[in-house]
N, C-alpha and C positions, 0 to 999 in steps of 0.2 A: 533664547528663542529656540534652539534646540529643542528641547525638551518639550514644546508646545508642537513642533513642527512635527516632531516623530510620533505623538500624540493625533495629529490630526486625520490617518485614514482610518482610525478606531471612530472619531466621533465623527467622521463623514457616514460612515457607515451604517451607525447609529441612529442618527437624523435622518438618511435615506431610508432605512427600513423603516423608522417610524412612520414618516409622510407615506411610504406603501401603505403601512397596514391601516391610517388612517381612510386614505385612497380607495381603501376596498372592504372599509366597515369593521377592520378586525380589531376589537375593544380585548385588552388585558393580553397575557405573553401565553404563545403556545410554540410547544420545539418546533411545530409543523410549519409555522409563518410564514418563514423564509422561502421554505420550499414551493409553499401554494403560490409565492408571489413570482418567485422568478418560473414557476410552470408557466403562468398566465403569460408573463415579458414573452418566451419563448414561444408558446403558441400564438399571440399577436405578429411576432417577427415572421414566425413560418406563415403564416394563414394572411398575412400583411393587413393585419386590420389597424383601424385609425387607433391610436392613443388615447385621445378628449373623447370620442364616442364610445370607447369601450368602457370606459368607465360610465358614461350616462347610458348603454345598454343596460350594465348592469344594475343603475338604478331605476331600473323602468322608463326611462325618458322614450318618447317617441324619436329616432330615426329613421335617417333616410336607409342606410345598408343592415336593417336587423337579419337579412338573410345570410350576411356573412357570419352572422353566430349559431348559425343551425345546424351544426355537425357534431359527427359522437365527439371529437376530441375535445371541443368548446364543452360540451355537456356536462363531460365524465369532470371533466376543470369545474364547471359550475356547481356539480353536485356536490364535491368537497368543499368548496368556497360555502355553498349555503349552511353546509354544516356547523360552521363556524360560528356563521353571525349570532347578534344577539338581535333584542329589540330595539334596541338603540342604535343600530350598525347602519341603517340607511340615513340618520340623522347626522351622523358624524362622516359620511359619506359627500353628503349635502354641503359643508363647510371644504372639505377638500379637493372635491371636483367643479371646475365652472363650468357654464351651461355653454357657453362661449368662449373662443379664442379669437384672437386676430389672424385670422389663417393669411397668409400672403396675397393668394390669389385674390380673395377678397378685400385689400387694403387694394392691391395696384388697380381692381375695378374700381373701387372709390376714386381712387388718384387719379384712374382716366377721366371720370365725370367730373370733377373739379376741374382738370387741365380745361373740360369743354364749359364750364361754367355752368354748372349742375351741380348743386352743394346737395340735394337731397341724399343722395344715397351715403354721402359722407355725414348726413345728420342721425341718419338711418343706424348705421353701422357706431356711431356715436354712443346714442341710447343704449346701443344692447351692449356696447363694451362696459356703459357706467356700472353695472351692477351684474359683473359675468357669474354668478351663482345664481342667479334670479332665474328661473323658467318665465322666459316669454314669449310669447310669438315672435316677435320680431326676430326673434334670437333661429329661431327654425332653419329661418333663410342664409346662414353664415356657418352652419355647422358641418357642413358638407366640405369632404377633403379637395383637394383641386385635383382635376380632372385630369385623368392618362395623358402626357404629353408625349409625343415623338423626339421633340428636341430638348435639348439640355438645359434644363433652367438652373438659373444663378438668381442669386440674395444673396442682400447685403445684411451687416448686422442691424442696422439702424430702421429697420424695416418692420 
């Protein structure tokens, strides 16, 4: 067991790197892949970019906050990334990047409606989440991040 535990960090890093490469459509190996990934993550953190919508933006999906990606730092990163893509990159990205995720504020709104005996929002969200990797019109209304709040937000593991 100790031998396996000792290997865990290396196995995890390799799996994570391969997942991120797939999310970015990076096929094959390039010594600069890790740097490219970490540069994007740093830009996302610094500019407070939405994780899911960043990958959708890179896949040319329509998203509400496109203007957040129009800056010199992101443009410079994107040029490096574009050079690394192949003709099959976008297809790979579609397999690893959901168009919709169950964002907490949407789930909470659906639950509030259900408590008021209106199951229509629940049914709509369920339809959208049934195939999260497909681009459906119903999905777009669920893609926006939570609006800014002044009060502290608390969520629970079960949501």
